[in-house]
C-alpha positions in Angstrom: 0.2 0.2 0.3 1.5 3.2 -0.8 1.0 6.2 1.1 -0.7 9.1 -0.7 2.3 11.8 -0.1 4.5 9.7 -2.4 2.3 10.4 -5.3 3.6 13.9 -4.6 7.2 13.2 -5.0 7.3 11.2 -7.6 6.0 14.4 -9.4 8.8 16.7 -7.9 11.2 18.1 -10.3 14.0 19.9 -8.2 18.0 21.1 -9.6 19.9 18.1 -9.9 22.7 19.4 -7.8 20.1 20.1 -5.0 18.9 16.1 -4.5 22.3 14.9 -5.2 23.7 17.2 -2.1 20.2 15.4 -0.7 21.3 11.9 -1.6 24.6 12.3 0.2 23.0 13.7 3.4 20.8 10.6 4.0 23.9 8.9 5.8 23.6 11.3 8.7 20.2 11.6 8.9 19.3 11.3 12.2 15.1 11.2 12.4 14.6 12.3 15.9 17.1 15.6 15.8 16.0 16.4 12.5 12.3 16.6 12.7 12.7 18.8 15.5 14.9 21.1 14.2 12.7 21.4 10.5 9.1 20.8 12.1 9.3 22.0 15.9 5.4 23.2 16.2 4.8 19.8 15.1 7.1 17.2 16.1 5.1 15.7 18.9 2.1 15.0 16.4 4.2 14.2 13.1 6.4 12.0 14.9 4.4 9.3 13.0 4.2 10.7 9.7 5.8 13.9 8.8 5.7 13.7 4.8 2.6 16.0 4.7 3.9 19.0 6.6 7.7 17.9 4.9 6.1 18.5 1.5 4.9 21.5 2.0 7.8 23.1 3.7 9.7 22.0 0.8 7.3 23.5 -1.2 7.7 26.7 0.7 11.3 26.3 0.0 11.3 25.5 -3.6 9.2 28.8 -4.2 11.8 30.9 -2.8 14.6 29.7 -4.4 12.7 29.8 -7.8 11.6 33.5 -7.5 15.3 34.3 -6.3 14.4 35.2 -2.7 16.9 36.4 -0.6 16.4 34.8 2.4 16.6 31.9 0.8 18.6 28.9 2.6 20.1 26.4 0.4 21.5 24.7 3.2 17.9 24.2 5.1 16.5 23.2 1.7 18.7 20.3 1.6 18.2 19.7 5.0 14.2 19.5 4.3 15.0 17.3 1.4 17.2 14.9 3.1 14.0 14.5 5.4 11.4 14.5 3.0 13.8 11.6 0.9 14.1 9.6 4.4 11.0 9.9 5.3 9.6 8.6 2.1 11.8 5.7 2.0 10.5 4.9 5.8 6.9 5.1 4.1 8.1 3.2 1.3 9.9 0.0 3.1 9.1 -0.1 6.6 11.2 -2.1 7.7 14.8 -0.4 6.3 16.7 1.3 8.6 17.3 5.3 7.4 
């Protein structure tokens, strides 16, 4: 059974460099620490399934990147992408350690 959010992830189109950086960072992903930092207000509620809030936050960062917003932080965007990819992997392969 697939999660509804995974279909949204399948349609993401981001610059190759952002995706490569996120994939590189997957090995250092610490779920508890990273989710607390990325989703501080919703951490307790989203710990079980943080995909939807991560997708929303990543979309906001992508919009800022595409608009050339001076406040856009590429490191934060990569951090969100790392969490998003890792959490999607957890949904798709629940028994796999991520």
